[in-house]
C-alpha positions as CSV (number, residue, x, y, z in Angstrom):
1,M,136.2,87.0,103.6
2,V,136.4,83.6,101.9
3,V,137.7,83.1,98.4
4,F,136.7,79.8,96.9
5,A,137.8,78.1,93.7
6,D,138.0,74.6,92.5
7,S,141.8,74.9,91.9
8,P,144.6,77.3,93.0
9,N,145.2,77.8,89.2
10,N,141.7,79.1,88.5
11,P,142.1,82.4,86.6
12,D,139.4,84.2,88.7
13,F,141.1,83.0,91.9
14,L,144.5,84.2,90.7
15,R,143.0,87.6,89.7
16,Q,141.3,87.9,93.1
17,M,144.5,87.3,95.0
18,E,146.3,89.9,92.8
19,L,143.6,92.5,93.5
20,L,143.7,91.8,97.2
21,S,147.5,92.3,97.3
22,K,147.2,95.8,95.9
23,D,145.8,97.4,99.0
24,P,146.2,95.2,102.1
25,A,146.1,98.2,104.4
26,A,142.5,99.1,103.5
27,L,141.5,95.5,104.4
28,E,143.5,95.5,107.6
29,E,141.8,98.7,108.6
30,R,138.5,96.9,108.5
31,D,139.8,93.8,110.3
32,V,139.4,91.7,107.2
33,I,140.8,88.2,107.3
34,V,141.2,86.4,103.9
35,I,140.6,82.7,103.9
36,T,141.1,80.7,100.7
37,D,139.7,77.4,99.8
38,T,140.8,75.8,96.6
39,I,140.3,72.2,97.4
40,P,136.7,71.1,96.7
41,N,137.1,67.5,97.8
42,P,136.8,66.7,100.6
43,P,134.7,69.8,101.3
44,S,135.8,72.0,104.2
45,D,133.4,73.1,106.9
46,L,133.2,76.5,105.2
47,R,132.6,75.0,101.8
48,K,129.8,72.9,103.3
49,K,128.2,75.9,105.0
50,L,128.6,78.4,102.1
51,R,128.2,76.0,99.2
52,P,130.1,77.8,96.5
53,R,130.1,76.8,92.8
54,G,133.4,77.2,91.1
55,F,134.9,80.6,91.9
56,S,133.1,82.6,94.6
57,L,134.0,85.6,96.8
58,V,132.0,85.5,100.0
59,I,132.2,88.5,102.4
60,L,131.1,87.8,105.9
61,D,130.2,90.1,108.7
62,K,132.0,90.0,112.1
63,D,129.4,87.4,113.3
64,L,130.6,85.2,110.3
65,Q,127.3,85.5,108.5
66,P,127.5,85.8,104.7
67,E,126.6,89.3,103.6
68,I,127.8,89.3,100.0
69,R,128.5,86.6,97.4
70,K,130.2,87.4,94.1
71,P,130.9,85.1,91.2
72,L,133.7,87.3,89.9
73,P,136.7,89.0,91.4
74,W,136.3,92.3,93.2
75,D,139.0,94.9,93.8
76,V,139.7,96.2,97.3
77,R,137.8,99.5,96.6
78,E,134.6,97.6,95.8
79,I,135.1,95.3,98.8
80,T,135.8,98.1,101.3
81,R,132.8,100.1,100.0
82,A,130.6,97.2,100.6
83,I,132.0,96.5,104.0
84,D,131.6,100.2,105.0
85,K,127.8,99.8,104.4
86,F,127.5,96.9,106.9
87,P,125.5,97.9,110.0
88,S,128.3,96.5,112.2
89,R,130.9,98.7,110.4
90,L,128.8,101.8,110.7
91,I,128.5,101.3,114.4
92,E,132.3,100.6,114.7
93,V,133.1,103.8,112.8
94,L,130.7,105.8,115.1
95,E,132.3,104.3,118.2
96,R,135.8,105.3,117.0
97,N,134.7,108.8,116.1
98,P,131.7,109.9,118.3
99,A,131.8,113.4,116.8
100,G,130.5,111.8,113.5
101,R,127.1,111.2,115.0
């Protein structure tokens, strides 16, 4: 997951960091790595690839392809529900618990 903002003081960025800190275990369970980018110039490789405008939350799949882009902060519950619908996550859950097939 990449959280973009044009400044580390951006209110949406600060809110997103606060929301993520409330349930890190749920993110860890899904192997989520949080990358932040609050310096628009010079643009990072991720910023060049994903081209955010202002605040942006980008959730990537395990192949690093963007799956979801949001212009506003999301709480961990919303993020994990979205991740749990990814095809790669569904396969992962079935591999961990074959009885669930």
